[in-house]
N, C-alpha and C positions, 0 to 999 in steps of 0.2 A: 457676499457676492452682490454685484451690481449688474444690471443690464445695460448695454450700450447698443445704440443704433449707428451702424456704419453705412453711409449711403454716398451715392453720386448722382449727379444731375443728368437729365436727359441731354444728349448731344456730347457728353464727355468722352465717349468712345468713338465718335464719328470719324476721327482721324485714322483709325486702325484700318489698314488696307485689307480688302476682302480675303486675300490669300493667307493673311495672318490670324484671321478670326478663329480658326480651329485651334491654334497654339494658345491664344489668349483664353478660349473656352476651357481647354484642358488644364492651363495653369490655374484658372479661377476654381475649377472643380477640385483641383488638388488641394488648394487652400481650404475649401470648405470640408474636404475629407479629414484634413489635418485638425481643423477646429472640432469636428465631430469626434475624432479619436481622442482629442485632449479634453472632451466632456465640456467644452465651453459654448458649443454651437446651440442656438435656439431655433433660428429660422433664417433662410436667405431666399431671395427671389428677385427677378426682374419684373419691371412694370411696363405694359405696353406704352410706346410713345403717345403723348397727348394728341398728336396730330393723326394718329391711326385709329383711335377709339374716342368714343364720346365721353369727355370729362364733365361730371356733374357736381354741382354744389348743392347741398341740402341745408336750408336756413333753419333756425330754431322753430320757426312756425310751420315747417314742413314744405316750404316752397322749394322747387327744384329748378335750378337755373343752369345755363351753359357755364361751365367752369373754365373754358379756354380763354385766358386772360394773358397778358404779357408778364409772366413771372416764371421763375424756375420750377421745373417739375422734376420729381425724383424718378430716376430710371432703374435703380436697383438698390436693394437693402440687404443687410445682414445684421442679425441681432445676436449678440453674444452675451454670456453671463460670466463674468470674470471678477477677480477680487480687487482689481485696482484700474484707475484710469490709464496708468502706464502700460498695463498689459493690453487694454483696449487699443491704445495707440500701436502697439506692436502688431496686433492683429490687423489693424487698419493698413499698416505699412506693407504687410504681406499681401493683402487684397489690392492695394494700390499698384503694387508691382506686377501682380498677376493681371489685373484689368488694364493697366497702363493708363490710369487716370487717377486724379486726386480723390480722396475719400474724406467726407465730413464725419466726425465722431461726436455723438451727443449721448449723455447719460439720461436714462429714463428716471423721472422723479419717482420717489416712493409713493405707493398708493396705500393709504391707511385702511381702505376698505377691503383690501385683499391681503393685507399683511406684508407687503413688499417694502 
């Protein structure tokens, strides 16, 4: 099994009309429940928009700086544990349909320190 990060950028869901947000929320939760029932779900969650909370960057020497730069910020993530990239892409397609926005899929690299 391999773990995959499925994510979308801040602003990706901005075009969804307010009155459709409950439908999108319910569809997204249904996909998460489906992943849980299938035994592939590890974690999912949204991240506060960078313009609503203070984003900080901590450098190797411990310096803390304002992280608000002109770059893409993640708005939501799902981590799944599946046997293949193809299955990860299938789950991403379900999430994309539910959230009505494109999803990026990336495989976690193995970590020899923890045996993954």
